[in-house]
DRENMIVEX-779561 format. One line per 2 residues: number of its first residue (from 0); their letters; for each residue x, y, z of C-alpha. Coordinates in Angstrom, 3 decimals. Example, Ala and Ser with C-alpha at 12.3 -4.5 7.8 and 13.67 -1.06 7.14 Angstrom:
REM residues 2
0> as> 12.300,-4.500,7.800 | 13.670,-1.060,7.140
//
This chain:
REM residues 522
0> mt> 0.000,0.000,0.000 | 2.881,2.371,0.640
2> gp> 4.912,1.497,-2.489 | 3.155,3.500,-5.237
4> pa> 2.908,6.795,-3.301 | 6.618,6.611,-2.569
6> vr> 7.468,5.898,-6.195 | 5.357,8.660,-7.716
8> pr> 7.220,11.573,-6.081 | 10.529,10.107,-7.212
10> ra> 9.221,9.743,-10.755 | 7.809,13.261,-10.680
12> aa> 11.095,14.591,-9.343 | 13.007,12.740,-12.064
14> vg> 10.734,14.096,-14.792 | 10.936,17.596,-13.345
16> gl> 14.710,17.351,-13.116 | 14.935,16.177,-16.734
18> aa> 12.716,19.040,-17.900 | 14.750,21.530,-15.903
20> sr> 18.020,20.200,-17.312 | 16.645,20.405,-20.857
22> aa> 15.444,23.970,-20.279 | 18.827,24.908,-18.855
24> aa> 20.644,23.278,-21.793 | 18.535,24.946,-24.508
26> pa> 20.298,28.359,-24.421 | 23.693,26.647,-24.566
28> vl> 22.603,24.500,-27.530 | 21.208,27.575,-29.302
30> ta> 24.379,29.572,-28.789 | 26.668,26.701,-29.787
32> tw> 24.643,25.957,-32.918 | 24.542,29.585,-33.991
34> vt> 28.280,30.074,-33.421 | 29.068,26.843,-35.292
36> ta> 26.860,27.957,-38.174 | 28.596,31.335,-38.334
38> vl> 32.065,29.751,-38.254 | 31.195,27.227,-40.981
40> sl> 29.628,29.961,-43.111 | 32.772,32.058,-42.794
42> ag> 34.883,29.023,-43.680 | 32.677,28.390,-46.711
44> av> 33.060,31.992,-47.871 | 36.853,31.847,-47.443
46> lt> 37.123,28.551,-49.339 | 34.892,29.970,-52.068
48> vv> 37.362,32.819,-52.500 | 40.231,30.298,-52.581
50> aw> 38.512,28.379,-55.399 | 37.177,31.533,-57.092
52> nh> 38.959,31.073,-60.416 | 37.607,27.538,-60.751
54> la> 33.929,28.421,-60.107 | 31.312,29.246,-62.698
56> dg> 29.711,32.665,-62.254 | 26.404,31.220,-61.051
58> dk> 28.185,28.935,-58.586 | 30.126,31.881,-57.139
60> vs> 26.880,33.686,-56.353 | 25.109,30.629,-54.967
62> sl> 28.056,29.672,-52.753 | 28.459,33.112,-51.197
64> gg> 24.675,33.493,-50.970 | 24.446,30.155,-49.164
66> al> 27.003,31.300,-46.576 | 25.069,34.511,-45.887
68> sa> 21.686,32.802,-45.910 | 22.868,30.194,-43.406
70> vl> 23.552,32.914,-40.833 | 20.207,34.605,-41.589
72> ya> 18.237,31.394,-41.089 | 20.158,30.517,-37.920
74> tl> 19.623,34.012,-36.481 | 15.889,33.945,-37.178
76> gt> 15.616,30.475,-35.671 | 17.522,31.490,-32.555
78> li> 15.317,34.551,-32.035 | 12.118,32.516,-32.406
80> vr> 13.267,29.770,-30.028 | 14.417,32.257,-27.393
82> ra> 11.201,34.250,-27.602 | 8.531,31.615,-28.254
84> gn> 10.177,28.203,-27.821 | 8.492,27.265,-31.112
86> vv> 9.541,24.234,-33.161 | 9.543,26.495,-36.228
88> gw> 12.546,28.249,-34.693 | 14.418,24.968,-34.269
90> ll> 13.656,24.043,-37.883 | 14.946,27.395,-39.169
92> lg> 18.055,26.990,-37.026 | 18.544,23.493,-38.458
94> vg> 18.127,24.786,-42.007 | 20.758,27.445,-41.315
96> ag> 23.191,24.920,-39.831 | 22.639,22.548,-42.748
98> la> 23.215,25.327,-45.266 | 26.452,26.229,-43.494
100> vm> 27.710,22.631,-43.626 | 26.636,22.322,-47.273
102> ta> 28.369,25.571,-48.256 | 31.594,24.859,-46.369
104> ag> 31.799,21.222,-47.502 | 31.009,22.137,-51.119
106> ay> 33.677,24.838,-51.230 | 36.130,22.458,-49.520
108> gv> 35.437,19.851,-52.201 | 35.916,22.351,-55.020
110> ag> 39.148,23.674,-53.507 | 40.485,20.162,-52.910
112> lt> 39.598,18.797,-56.343 | 40.947,21.823,-58.203
114> hp> 44.153,21.839,-56.108 | 44.969,18.112,-55.852
116> gt> 46.794,16.977,-52.746 | 46.136,20.141,-50.725
118> vp> 43.387,18.724,-48.484 | 42.331,15.160,-47.612
120> ap> 39.250,13.345,-48.976 | 37.760,16.142,-51.111
122> el> 35.430,13.682,-52.907 | 33.873,12.414,-49.666
124> vg> 33.481,15.916,-48.264 | 31.960,17.060,-51.551
126> ll> 29.507,14.145,-51.401 | 28.628,15.195,-47.833
128> ae> 27.761,18.658,-49.160 | 25.283,17.207,-51.648
130> lc> 23.808,14.839,-49.045 | 23.239,17.794,-46.703
132> fi> 20.919,19.304,-49.282 | 18.273,16.642,-48.602
134> pv> 17.740,17.357,-44.860 | 17.991,21.084,-45.591
136> lg> 15.244,20.753,-48.185 | 13.173,18.598,-45.834
138> gf> 13.546,21.070,-42.974 | 12.644,23.937,-45.297
140> ia> 9.393,22.269,-46.361 | 8.575,21.138,-42.802
142> tf> 8.976,24.702,-41.554 | 6.093,25.889,-43.681
144> ll> 3.942,22.855,-43.039 | 4.121,23.811,-39.344
146> fp> 4.205,27.607,-39.682 | 3.422,29.646,-37.611
148> dg> 2.288,27.733,-34.478 | 4.608,24.729,-34.759
150> rl> 1.770,22.260,-35.397 | 0.194,20.693,-38.470
152> ps> -3.021,22.367,-39.650 | -4.989,19.340,-38.370
154> pr> -4.434,15.669,-37.446 | -5.439,14.738,-41.000
156> wr> -2.081,16.115,-42.144 | -0.060,13.527,-40.226
158> pv> 0.218,11.123,-43.196 | 1.858,13.965,-45.148
160> aw> 4.473,14.347,-42.407 | 5.187,10.603,-42.257
162> lg> 5.399,10.329,-46.041 | 7.801,13.276,-46.025
164> ll> 10.101,11.511,-43.555 | 10.000,8.333,-45.655
166> aa> 10.747,10.271,-48.839 | 13.693,12.041,-47.176
168> al> 15.124,8.723,-45.951 | 14.840,7.133,-49.408
170> al> 16.392,10.161,-51.093 | 19.264,10.276,-48.601
172> ag> 19.992,6.586,-49.088 | 19.661,6.907,-52.854
174> ft> 21.998,9.881,-53.159 | 24.539,8.016,-51.009
176> vh> 24.775,4.813,-53.051 | 23.442,5.696,-56.507
178> pr> 26.205,5.585,-59.156 | 26.080,9.094,-60.566
180> mv> 28.055,12.271,-61.091 | 28.247,14.601,-58.097
182> gl> 28.115,18.309,-58.960 | 29.741,20.996,-56.812
184> pa> 29.020,23.425,-55.276 | 26.001,21.524,-53.990
186> pg> 23.342,21.051,-55.014 | 23.956,20.318,-58.673
188> gv> 26.775,22.776,-59.298 | 28.554,22.761,-62.658
190> sv> 32.027,23.933,-61.622 | 33.319,20.496,-60.559
192> rf> 31.863,17.069,-61.323 | 33.157,13.665,-60.184
194> pn> 31.811,10.107,-59.811 | 30.066,9.275,-56.532
196> pl> 32.846,7.661,-54.414 | 30.250,5.527,-52.574
198> gv> 28.246,4.571,-55.660 | 27.119,0.951,-55.986
200> ds> 26.839,-0.299,-59.580 | 24.744,-3.383,-58.734
202> lg> 21.655,-1.738,-57.241 | 19.354,-3.546,-59.659
204> pv> 16.160,-2.212,-61.242 | 14.188,-2.146,-57.981
206> gs> 16.912,-0.403,-55.991 | 17.552,2.111,-58.749
208> tv> 13.836,2.945,-58.873 | 13.093,3.098,-55.137
210> lv> 16.291,4.863,-54.117 | 16.133,8.259,-55.773
212> gt> 19.602,9.296,-56.889 | 19.287,12.100,-59.441
214> qt> 18.356,15.759,-59.313 | 15.394,15.082,-61.613
216> gl> 14.147,12.248,-59.429 | 14.539,14.359,-56.303
218> gl> 12.569,17.167,-57.924 | 9.703,14.854,-58.837
220> lv> 9.745,13.430,-55.318 | 9.544,16.782,-53.486
222> lp> 7.088,18.622,-55.715 | 4.028,17.131,-53.954
224> ff> 5.439,18.205,-50.602 | 6.055,21.753,-51.847
226> aa> 2.433,21.768,-52.972 | 1.388,20.501,-49.532
228> av> 3.328,23.314,-47.815 | 1.649,25.928,-50.019
230> ta> -1.750,24.358,-49.331 | -1.110,24.349,-45.581
232> lv> -0.303,28.064,-45.647 | -3.421,28.794,-47.693
234> vr> -5.567,26.801,-45.231 | -4.125,28.730,-42.300
236> yr> -4.602,32.006,-44.149 | -8.272,31.316,-44.795
238> sg> -8.995,30.192,-41.228 | -6.797,32.721,-39.404
240> gr> -7.487,36.165,-38.057 | -6.215,39.441,-39.429
242> dv> -2.792,39.224,-37.752 | -2.221,35.642,-38.855
244> rq> -3.161,36.530,-42.432 | -0.710,39.417,-42.476
246> qi> 2.037,37.131,-41.173 | 1.308,34.358,-43.674
248> kw> 0.429,36.023,-46.975 | 3.935,36.864,-48.164
250> la> 5.284,33.507,-47.024 | 2.523,31.775,-48.978
252> fm> 3.500,33.811,-52.017 | 7.184,32.880,-51.597
254> ma> 6.389,29.205,-51.194 | 4.172,29.315,-54.290
256> ae> 7.075,30.900,-56.202 | 9.437,28.234,-54.870
258> fa> 7.010,25.497,-55.923 | 6.678,26.980,-59.416
260> sa> 10.445,27.397,-59.884 | 11.115,23.859,-58.604
262> av> 8.566,22.560,-61.101 | 10.286,24.463,-63.924
264> vt> 13.696,23.037,-62.941 | 12.355,19.485,-62.672
266> lg> 10.481,19.599,-65.966 | 13.428,21.250,-67.719
268> la> 15.831,18.555,-66.537 | 13.366,15.774,-67.378
270> ah> 12.854,17.120,-70.885 | 16.613,17.130,-71.557
272> gg> 17.507,13.829,-69.930 | 18.945,15.425,-66.798
274> aq> 21.307,17.726,-68.712 | 21.619,21.425,-67.910
276> np> 19.538,23.696,-70.165 | 18.367,27.355,-70.184
278> va> 14.902,26.552,-68.808 | 16.318,24.623,-65.839
280> dv> 18.984,27.298,-65.299 | 16.384,30.088,-65.057
282> gs> 14.289,28.019,-62.669 | 17.365,27.307,-60.538
284> vv> 18.206,31.007,-60.254 | 14.656,31.867,-59.162
286> sa> 14.502,28.937,-56.740 | 17.828,29.847,-55.145
288> gv> 16.842,33.516,-54.852 | 13.552,32.668,-53.158
290> al> 15.072,30.140,-50.744 | 18.251,32.021,-49.865
292> ig> 16.950,35.602,-49.772 | 13.189,35.786,-50.232
294> vp> 12.087,33.524,-47.382 | 14.399,35.044,-44.709
296> av> 13.301,38.500,-45.891 | 9.574,37.831,-45.536
298> vt> 10.033,36.105,-42.158 | 11.914,39.196,-40.995
300> la> 9.084,41.369,-42.366 | 6.530,39.282,-40.453
302> il> 8.567,39.747,-37.275 | 9.179,43.479,-37.559
304> kh> 5.934,44.651,-39.150 | 3.305,42.078,-38.219
306> rl> 4.547,41.080,-34.732 | 5.284,37.443,-35.490
308> yq> 5.947,35.740,-32.126 | 6.092,39.311,-30.710
310> id> 9.835,39.354,-31.308 | 9.525,42.953,-32.490
312> vi> 8.792,43.989,-28.890 | 12.127,42.659,-27.706
314> in> 13.974,44.099,-30.709 | 12.390,47.526,-30.280
316> kt> 13.054,47.569,-26.553 | 16.639,46.419,-27.111
318> vk> 17.222,49.180,-29.660 | 15.657,51.821,-27.409
320> yg> 17.567,50.804,-24.312 | 20.733,50.325,-26.348
322> ll> 20.482,53.910,-27.612 | 19.688,55.134,-24.094
324> sa> 22.643,53.223,-22.662 | 24.934,54.612,-25.373
326> al> 23.729,58.144,-24.689 | 24.201,57.785,-20.921
328> tg> 27.616,56.221,-21.449 | 28.607,59.132,-23.693
330> vy> 27.428,61.661,-21.120 | 29.185,59.736,-18.382
332> aa> 32.448,59.643,-20.345 | 32.244,63.340,-21.136
334> iv> 31.624,64.255,-17.510 | 34.422,61.958,-16.290
336> vg> 36.842,63.570,-18.734 | 35.725,67.015,-17.639
338> ig> 36.005,66.173,-13.958 | 39.438,64.622,-14.505
340> tl> 40.574,67.812,-16.209 | 39.259,69.903,-13.321
342> av> 41.060,67.644,-10.857 | 44.340,68.203,-12.688
344> ll> 43.769,71.948,-12.680 | 43.027,71.875,-8.948
346> rl> 46.269,70.043,-8.262 | 48.151,72.661,-10.293
348> le> 46.344,75.418,-8.396 | 47.243,73.838,-5.100
350> da> 50.896,73.476,-6.046 | 51.146,77.046,-7.366
352> at> 49.277,78.741,-4.555 | 51.267,81.401,-2.683
354> dp> 48.808,81.232,0.226 | 48.513,77.505,1.082
356> ge> 45.909,77.982,3.794 | 42.573,78.952,2.265
358> vr> 43.322,77.713,-1.264 | 44.206,74.203,-0.063
360> ll> 41.075,74.087,2.047 | 38.941,75.032,-0.980
362> ta> 40.673,72.557,-3.272 | 40.231,69.740,-0.752
364> ql> 36.501,70.451,-0.547 | 36.216,70.582,-4.335
366> rd> 38.104,67.310,-4.680 | 35.777,65.582,-2.221
368> gl> 32.792,66.861,-4.186 | 34.270,65.611,-7.434
370> ha> 34.864,62.120,-5.998 | 31.280,61.998,-4.767
372> al> 30.014,63.010,-8.216 | 32.102,60.277,-9.830
374> dd> 30.685,57.695,-7.424 | 27.141,58.785,-8.291
376> lr> 27.856,58.572,-12.005 | 29.334,55.082,-11.682
378> al> 26.238,53.984,-9.780 | 24.102,55.436,-12.570
380> ar> 26.080,53.540,-15.222 | 25.675,50.261,-13.284
382> gi> 21.973,50.754,-12.691 | 20.596,51.253,-16.210
384> yp> 17.185,49.628,-16.178 | 17.125,46.242,-17.997
386> pl> 14.688,46.021,-20.951 | 13.222,42.632,-19.970
388> la> 12.541,43.837,-16.437 | 10.688,46.870,-17.794
390> eq> 8.737,44.829,-20.322 | 7.770,41.637,-18.458
392> gl> 8.488,42.160,-14.789 | 10.656,40.756,-12.043
394> le> 9.886,37.046,-12.399 | 10.592,36.796,-16.137
396> al> 13.731,38.936,-15.885 | 15.128,36.771,-13.079
398> qa> 14.289,33.556,-14.909 | 16.209,34.840,-17.933
400> qa> 19.220,35.706,-15.756 | 19.030,32.355,-13.947
402> rr> 19.537,30.565,-17.250 | 22.854,32.375,-17.691
404> vp> 24.305,31.250,-14.344 | 26.767,28.339,-14.768
406> lp> 24.861,26.073,-12.334 | 21.206,25.022,-11.944
408> vs> 19.133,27.884,-10.498 | 15.418,27.536,-9.755
410> ve> 13.210,30.604,-9.382 | 10.218,30.155,-7.077
412> ad> 7.553,32.848,-6.950 | 4.446,33.108,-4.783
414> gi> 1.930,35.774,-5.769 | 4.446,37.985,-7.581
416> gr> 3.089,40.713,-9.843 | 4.283,44.105,-11.021
418> yq> 5.588,46.717,-8.598 | 7.030,50.188,-8.628
420> rd> 9.983,50.591,-10.955 | 12.440,51.346,-8.118
422> te> 11.195,48.397,-6.071 | 11.661,45.921,-8.919
424> at> 15.080,47.340,-9.766 | 16.264,47.102,-6.147
426> ay> 15.222,43.463,-5.803 | 16.531,42.562,-9.258
428> fc> 20.035,44.000,-8.810 | 20.371,42.589,-5.294
430> il> 19.442,39.103,-6.505 | 21.855,39.419,-9.425
432> ea> 24.649,40.384,-7.058 | 23.839,37.375,-4.867
434> lq> 23.847,35.016,-7.866 | 27.181,36.415,-9.020
436> nv> 28.609,35.694,-5.569 | 27.279,32.137,-5.775
438> ak> 28.866,31.601,-9.191 | 32.213,33.113,-8.201
440> ya> 32.770,31.897,-4.653 | 30.265,29.346,-3.384
442> ra> 31.378,26.211,-5.302 | 27.706,25.229,-5.143
444> tr> 25.848,22.568,-7.135 | 22.550,24.472,-7.187
446> at> 20.870,27.655,-6.015 | 17.302,28.766,-5.385
448> va> 15.766,32.221,-5.768 | 12.505,32.653,-3.836
450> la> 10.104,35.599,-4.199 | 7.027,36.407,-2.139
452> cp> 4.935,39.436,-1.246 | 3.225,39.044,2.150
454> dg> 1.601,42.053,3.833 | 2.636,44.520,1.151
456> ql> 6.345,43.696,1.542 | 8.362,42.264,-1.323
458> ef> 10.629,39.553,0.034 | 13.366,37.635,-1.742
460> sv> 16.016,35.108,-0.834 | 18.921,33.490,-2.641
462> td> 20.041,30.158,-1.180 | 22.919,27.917,-2.275
464> dg> 24.395,24.622,-1.068 | 27.978,25.796,-1.370
466> vg> 30.916,25.907,1.038 | 29.659,28.906,3.007
468> fd> 31.886,31.495,4.655 | 32.542,33.533,7.769
470> ta> 29.942,36.329,7.591 | 31.806,38.588,10.011
472> aa> 34.965,38.475,7.905 | 33.031,39.022,4.678
474> ls> 31.082,42.013,5.955 | 34.288,43.539,7.254
476> gt> 35.639,43.432,3.685 | 37.633,40.194,3.621
478> gp> 36.556,37.682,0.997 | 37.314,33.967,1.065
480> dg> 40.568,34.428,-0.795 | 41.817,37.289,1.308
482> tg> 40.458,39.983,-0.987 | 37.282,41.940,-0.541
484> pr> 34.883,41.502,-3.489 | 32.285,39.441,-1.660
486> gt> 32.171,41.849,1.258 | 31.873,44.794,-1.118
488> gl> 28.979,43.120,-2.923 | 27.164,42.285,0.313
490> qg> 27.565,45.813,1.569 | 26.279,47.127,-1.749
492> ma> 23.133,44.987,-1.394 | 22.599,46.190,2.151
494> dr> 23.046,49.828,1.107 | 20.688,49.473,-1.867
496> la> 17.962,47.927,0.304 | 18.437,50.491,3.052
498> aa> 18.045,53.313,0.530 | 14.690,51.799,-0.504
500> gg> 13.499,51.515,3.106 | 14.166,47.768,3.254
502> sf> 16.279,45.364,5.254 | 19.065,42.889,4.510
504> hl> 19.831,39.593,6.263 | 22.684,37.154,5.729
506> rs> 23.080,33.612,7.037 | 26.113,31.461,6.299
508> gp> 28.908,29.469,7.806 | 31.755,27.242,6.639
510> gl> 30.202,24.120,5.111 | 26.616,25.333,5.662
512> gt> 25.823,27.102,2.390 | 24.557,30.677,2.233
514> tv> 21.198,32.410,2.332 | 20.787,36.086,1.441
516> rg> 17.422,37.648,2.305 | 15.977,41.037,1.467
518> rl> 12.711,42.772,2.304 | 11.416,46.120,1.083
520> pa> 8.088,47.950,0.784 | 6.119,46.940,-2.296
//
């Protein structure tokens, strides 16, 4: 009778811990993926320049455009995931990363094949570039099947999704083993062509038919899925409200253009036995322009003009507060320079004075006033109000900061709403200071931020399971390593709370962890 109740909490705790670890890992995965995409795109652009004299004009443009587009897709995906946690963002990020790999690997293959012996395995890397095109194409189509809410238009669309996965698997296998000529830069470039190094001559009639291994076959395979993506957008447009229609209409137009250009390419290649021809070339140019430039442009338009995922709010706030911060920093720098100049003049006056008495007294008073003004200006520079705190409040701002701390931090809130600007800022900066102390000194495995508002008083605490410290030594200005940063930070928290009419409490001891508490009028 007692077994199941005891097991359930453990299972719930395990599930909660897994979810928390995934949530904590997401920002790191986003950042790592974006940085990797940017590095690979840069590498692709550099290798394109290295192989410049061996590239056809159209391949030069498509290779450099692919490098730029990869960063655009990855940036859009990162913004959407950070703001909305939407699967569309992950798909766009994946498309960007795939484009970066495809561009870098394709340029590597061209450089290696046109400069024999300079780099290892150029054929295999070039084949990898062409294989990357299939998941990139699949992710591109899936993005617009799921756009904008990250779900299919209805459960009846699930067979389309499963058929798409099957088609992608068959195409990937076919392009890997089909005996054919690989064209670089991928996909289907004309600058360098070489036999598939993994091609299998004995596939047989069934294998050759089922495993798609040519550009024409791939085009025929994906055309129905392009049509499905366009249809999905049209369905959402017709059933959506005004905002959804504004967000979708240009994307639907772009996808229709992509479908039409892909059809032109496929039919042109089929009519000429897979050989390049003017009709297919024109379709390829239009298709590449839509995919590499048009789609990122209209997604950006939907974000900035039609409030897609409300990312424009964050962008606008960031721009506003960035300009404000720059202006305040400029004023601060100008005043500091001016005060420094005055201080130099005062020292000269003091040294040159024939009557040391009164002049030195005046200069000492002026110097004290200048130091006080500098302290006030530094406090102003440190206390610029964070955009997320202004926009969404204390809880959301602290949760965002908690994800940046290099250890698990949970934020617990009980009845927390919006408060006066000064109140929120005081609590926010005190908690940030406490979390910085945890990260720097505590050697903790986890920390907890708790917020509550009983009896009109905003209360917060920051607790860690670290090594603890001697509070008397810290408050007297001696940190754990013999310096004084922790004591300075604690005193700063106490002063900030006292200025707001609040109170500060500290509990710690060697081996006992640390708890910082604050309370101030709400």
